[in-house]
Residue, then its C-alpha position, 0 to 999 in steps of 0.5 A: x513509571x512502569x508501562x502497561x502491556x497495552x502501552x508498551x505494545x502501542x509504543x513498540x508494535x510488533x513486526x511479527x504479524x505484518x511480516x508473517x502476513x507478507x510471507x503468507x500472501x507471497x507464498x499463497x499467491x506466488x505458486x500455482x499449486x496453491x490454487x490462489x490464482x483462481x481468486x485473482x482470476x475470479x475477481x478480475x472476471x468481474x471487471x473484464x467485459x470480454x473486450x474491455x475493462x469495466x472502467x475506461x483507463x483514460x476516463x477523466x472523471x475516474x482518473x481524477x477521483x481515484x488516480x490524480x485526485x488522491x495523489x494531489x491530496x497525498x502531496x498536499x498532506x506531505x507538504x503540510x507535514x514538511x511545514x510542521x516538521x520545519x515549523x512545529x508551531x504551524x501544526x496542532x500540538x498533538x502533531x509535533x515535529x517527530x510525528x510529522x517526520x514519521x508520517x513523512x517517512x511512511x509516505x516516502x518509504x512505502x511507495x518507494x519500496x513497493x515500486x522498486x521491488x517490481x524490478x525483482x518480482x517481474x510481474x505483468x499487469x492483467x491488461x498485458x496478458x493474453x487472456x485480456x487481449x495482451x501479449x504475455x502469458x500469465x506467470x506467477x511470482x515464482x515462475x521463470x519469466x522469459x525475456x522480455x517480460x513486464x516488470x511493473x505490476x507487483x507490488x501495486x505502486x499507486x495504492x501504496x500511497x494510500x496504504x502509507x497512511x496506515x502510519x497514522x495508526x502508529x503515530x499515537x497511542x490511543x485506541x481511538x487514534x489507531x482505529x481512525x488511522x487504520x480506517x483512513x489508510x485502508x479506505x484510501x488504499x482500497x479506493x486507489x487499489x480497486x480502481x487499478x484492479x477495475x481498469x486492468x492494472x493490477x490483480x487483487x493479490x498485488x493490492x493485498x501484498x501491498x497492504x501487508x507490506x505497507x503495514x510492515x514498513x509503517x511498523x518498522x519505521x515507528x520502531x525507528x523514529x518512535x513517534x509516540x515518544x512523548x518526550x519528542 
């Protein structure tokens, strides 16, 4: 039976849009001549109070609500997916082994890629910069960094776990399921990402690139694992 263009796109989503978005964001925020640095600084100025950050990085309620709590939820979700992958009858009929394995791959690959890329990007967190009472100059992605220079800020690692749930948008073909998946992935990723921005751990650009990269990786994994293959 022939598939409609919409069905074909749902079964094999394009890598072009997320790939172009990643390249565009990296290019715009990676060079000083684009002026995009001012966007990062303007957003950060809302959270920087002159001698401290809007959110205390060690405040226990904030840590639980936006740092440790979401991590626990993601771990529990991953454990449930492992159970469904091993014993499909423990999950709903709409899930199945292949969808569980795909979502597990998203939860593993997206944070892994984002954190490992930091060794290449060599970017400092805002709180490490002189302008925020740190000790390093604010250097952009494609600027030469002196040794030693921090290398644990870009892309955003914590928010990548939330954005990995964008995989939910590619695990089913219905428009409703996709909208719900996008909403969940963006909501949790943004919640975790804004928290990190507010306590000086990331710039806005770090989180935006992480969002686009998570989208790209989830699409790539969906084309390899094919979670919407109803024969699985």
